Each structure stands twice: as structure tokens, then as C-alpha cells.
N, C-alpha and C positions, 0 to 999 in steps of 0.2 A: 615560244616567244611569250605568249600570253603568261604563260607561266613565268618566265622569268620577270616582265613587267610587273606581275602580280606581287611576287619578293622583292624588286626594287621599291614599288610604291608602299610595300608593309614595312622595309625598313628606314624609308625617308618617313613615314607618320611615326615610327616609333624615335625617331632621333629628332623630330620635330615636337613631340609630345616632351621627351626627356630634358631635350635643352631649351626650348624654349615657353613652352605652357606651362609646365608644372613648377619650374622656379617663379615665372610670371603670377602664376595665380597667386603662389606664396608673397610674393612682393604684392600683390593687388590687396591681399589680405591684412598684411601689415599697414598697407595705406590707409585701408578701410579704418583699422583699428585705431590709428592714429587720427584719423578724422572724427571719430565718433569720440575718443577717451580724451583727447586731448592731453596736456600737463596736469590739470588740476585730478582729473581722474585716471590716471596711467594706467594703475592696475584693478580700476574696477570692471570687473569680468561681469557681473551683474548688469551695469548699465549697460555692458556691450551686449549681451543676450537678448537685452531688453529690444535694445532697438532692431535687430536683426530680427528678433521675432516681430516684430511690428511690421517691418519691412517684407518680409515671408508672406504676411496676410493681405499684404495691398492687393487690390484688382490687377497690377500688371506681373504678380508674380504668382497668382492661382491660374490663369487662364492658359490652353496650352499653348495659343499664340503668344502671349508674354513670355513665357518659360522658355521659349525658343530664340526669342529676341534676345530675351536677358541672358542665355547661355552663349549664344553667338557672340553678343558683346564682350563678356567676360572672357571668352578663348580669343577675340580681337585683339583686346587690350593686354592679354597675358602674351601673346604673340607679341605685339608692338614693344613692350617691357621687356622681353626677351631679345629681341635685335637690339635694343638699345644699349642691353648690358653687353653684347656682343660686340657693338661698335665701341663703347667704351672700354670692352678689354682688349680690343686693336691697341686704342691708345696707351693703356697699360703697357702693354708687352713691347709699345715702342720706346715708350719711356724708359721702361726698366732694361732693356736693351741698349740703348741709348746710342745707337751705331752712327747717329747721324747729329750728334749733340753739338758740334760744331757750327753746325746750320739751324741752331735754335736761334729764336729771336732775344733779342737783348732785353732784359738783363739776365735771363736764363742761360744763354752761353757763358757770361762772365762768372756766373753760380756754379754753372756744370764744371769751368775750369778751375774754379777755387776748389773744387771738391777733388776734382782729379789732382792738383798738387797737393792737399793735405793727404790723400790716400797715397801717393808715392813715398811721401817722406815717411809715413807710416811702414809701408811694405818694406822701403830702405833698411830702416830700424830693426823690424822685424827679420830680416834676410841676414842683416850682421850678427842679431843674436843666434840663427840658426846656425850659421857657420863657424862662429866661435864656439859652439857647443860641439858641433862637428869635429873641430880642431882639439877640443879639450878631450874630447873621448878618444880620439885617434892618438892623441899622446899617452892618455891613460892607458890604453891596449898597448901600445908599445912599451911604455915601462913597466907595466905589472905582468902581462901577457893574457890578463883575464879581460872579457868584455866589460865594460861598465854599463851600469843601469841605463837601459834605452828610454826611460821615461821622460827624463827633461830634454833630451833631442826629439822625441817624438812630441811633448807640449810645444816646444818652439816651430816644430815645422807646422803644427796645425795653426798655432797662431800666426803664422805668416801665411797658410792657404786660407785662412778667414778674412783677409784683407784682399788678397789675390794670389792666383798660382803663378802670373807673371807680372812681370812691371805695370801697375794699373796705366790704364789708355783713357779709358772710360770712368764716368762718375758713379758708376753702379758696378755689384759686386756679379750679377749676372751677365752685363755687358762684357766684364771683363773676361768671363770666364768663355763665353764664345770665343774671344779674341784670342785668347792664350792658346785656343788650339791652333788658329793660322797662325800666329806667332812661332809654336813650337814646329810645325810644318814647313815654315820659310827658315827657321835657324837650323835644323838637323838636316832637311832634305832640298831645301830651295825651292819647296811647293808652294805656288802661289793660288792658294783655296779659291779665291773669287773666281779666277781665271779656269781652274780645271772642274771645279764641282759639277757644272751643268753637263759636262762631257762624262764625268765618273758616274754622274746619277743614271745617265743613260745606260751604262754597261756594267751597272749594280746586279749581283746576285738577288732573288727574291726575296732572301732569308734576310740580308742586311738592310734591303731598300724597305721591308715591313717594319722592321724594328725603327728605322729612322722615322718613317711614316708616324709609327705610332707614338714617338718621343715627340715629334711637332704638335700632333693632334692633343698630347696629354699637355703640353706648354698655352696649347691654345685655350684648353679647358681651364687650367689655372689661370692666364690671365682673364677670362671671363666672368671668375670667382671676384677678382679685384672690381670688375667693370659693376658688378652687382654690389660691390661694397659701396663704390661711388653713385648707385642707385638710390642704395638705402640711408646714407649719409645726410642727405637733406630732410627726409623724415623727424631726424631727431628734433628740431625746430620746432613738431609739433606733437613728437610723442618722445620723450626721452630713452625708452626701452629701445627704441629703434637704434641708438648709439652702440650698444654692447652688440648686437645684432651684426652691425657695420664694421665693428671692430674685430668681432669672432670670422667673418667672412676675409677680411684684410689680412691677418694674420695667417688664417688657411692658405690663401692665395699666395702669400709671402714663400710660406713654406714649402708647398707644393712647387712653385714657380722655380726656386732655388734648386730645390731638388732635380725637377724635370731639365733645367737648363745643364746641370751639371751632366747627368746623363745623355743628353744630346751632344752636349760637345765633348763626351767622351766616343760617343758613337760616329760623330763626324771624323773626329782625328785617327780612330780605329780604321774607319773606311777608307779614307784617303791613304794612309799608310799602307794597307792591306792589298788595295785594288790600283797604285799609280803604275805598278810595274807592269798588269794585264793591259792598262790603258796603252802603256808603251809599246807593248807587244803588239797590239791591234792597229797601233800607227806605225809599225814596221821598224821602233828603233831599239838599238841595244841598250839593255839594261841589265843591271846587279839586283840582289835580293839583300838587304832592302835597297830600295831607289837612292842612288849615290846623288850629291849634289849637281854633278853635271848633268846626270839626266833630269833631275828639277829643273835645272836652267832651260834645257833643251826643251820639256813640254810646256813651260810657260811661255817661252818663244814661239812654238809652233803654234799654240793655241790662243797665244793673247792678240787682241785687235792690233794690228799696226798704226801708228800714228798717223792720221789723214796729211795729207801733202796739202796747203793753202794753194790756192790758185796764183799764179805769176802776177805780182803787182802791175796794173796799167792793162793787162790782158782784155779782151772782152769776154764775157760770160755767154756760154752756150746754153741755148732754149732746152 
């Protein structure tokens, strides 16, 4: 038990150091540079080193007690900055997935609705172009007997996928990518992911569970980068080099978040398709391979909560 607790404490300390303290120290260093240099001397590193050298020679930094207090304050401030970035990362993730955009306060809900409408129009046009290319290639194959160049067809498909893999329902690509997995499972097998997923998760084998967990953690880390970008952005008011740093963090966060969302959606859809029949078998239901729509309806009906019955009007309520 002592060895287990020691290993657990070491892992927690490593995660605390890598996720909170080290990025927080970098943020504090940037904030300190912004405070010392300002816009007028943004790249004057001589001024920065002179000021830091002066601070290092102060009595508070040369005594052992002062150094302990200083290190403790820096670690605490770095951890606080890390926690703030994690909190902002949660906000970034919720905004990027936009699952609850209908409940956003006005005028954000109206703006999100307008974005969804525009994305649907663009996606519909892209689908028509892709289907037109499919029909053209099919007619060419029937007429000449040789397969046409797949390049234009693939380009039309990629253009459609850039907007959304299914008809847009959310104002962001990432949100629609997660939503597309649920749409496909409902359309193909009548499987309600929102109802089935807690039960499927409990029955998943170790390997797919570990892969999905890793994808969720990568998603959180990518969103945390966006949180750091939000923390760095205000420093631009005092020190313009913080702007490119915030922009680089935001772009990296966006790239990683989209890639991770795509991987997570694929894993989610694959896990449901593969494990739905096993779940049905554990519940004693007859099933086919792959799960047919009848089985999907049966699973959703069996596992879904029943609609509550309202009390009779005028009846007395029991304690």
C-alpha cells in the first residue's frame, strides 16, 4: 500500500508540475516582461536583464528565508494561473462543441442560429456538387467502361467534409462532428447514443475504454491551450509580443481540438456499433449482426427513462 501511494503521489506531482506549474511559470515570466518592458521598450532585453538583476540583488532575494517565500509565491501564482487556464479551457470546450447553443443568452443564441443557417446552406450546396460529381462519374463509367479521374470527386467530398460530415445542427465544425456520430447511429441502427452510452461504457472492454479515455484527455488538453491563449491575450495591452504568442496558442489549440474531436467521434461511433449487440445479449435480447433498427428501438425503449406521470389534478399530495 505504501508503494502504491508513493507511486500515485509521484504521478500526481508530475501532472501538477507539467499541466499547471510549468505553463504557469512561463505565463508569469511573460507577464513580468510585459510589466517591465511595456510597449515602448518591447524588445529591449538589456532593460529586462538589468531589472531582473536588480531584483535578484535585493535583500528579500538573497536570504534563505526570502528565497523560500519567493519560490513558494511563484509556485502558488503559477498554479493559480494554471487553474485559471484549465477553467477557461472548459469554457473553450463547451463553446467549441456548442451542444447547448439553444440555451445561450441573447444575442448569442440568435448569432449561433444565424451561423447554423449559413452553414446548412453551404453544406447543402456542397452536397449537391458532390452528388452531381458522383452522377457524372457513374454516367462516364457506363458510357466508356473506364473509371474517370477520382480527383474531382474526392475534392468535392473533402469540400463537403470541411463544412460538416452530416447536415449542420451546431454553429461549429467540432460540435457537428460529435453530433454527426449520433445522427448516423440513429439513422442506421435507431441507436440513441445519449440513452445507451452510460450502459455501453460500463460494458466496454479495456482497450476501447482506454482509447476513448485517451481521446477525452487529449481533447481537454487541446481546450486548455485555448484557455492559455485567452490568458495571454490581455497582456497585449501592455506588451505587443504577447499577441503573437496568444495567436500561436489559439491556432495550435484549434488544430489539435479539431483533430482530437474527429478521432473521438470515430471512436465513439465505432464503440457503439461494435458493442451494441453485446449489450443486447447481456440484457437477454435477440439481435442480429450488425444491430438492426428493431434492436436499436428495443434498446432505446428498454434503457430510456419513462415519461413521468403527473399527479391527478386536484388530488392531495402525500408527504
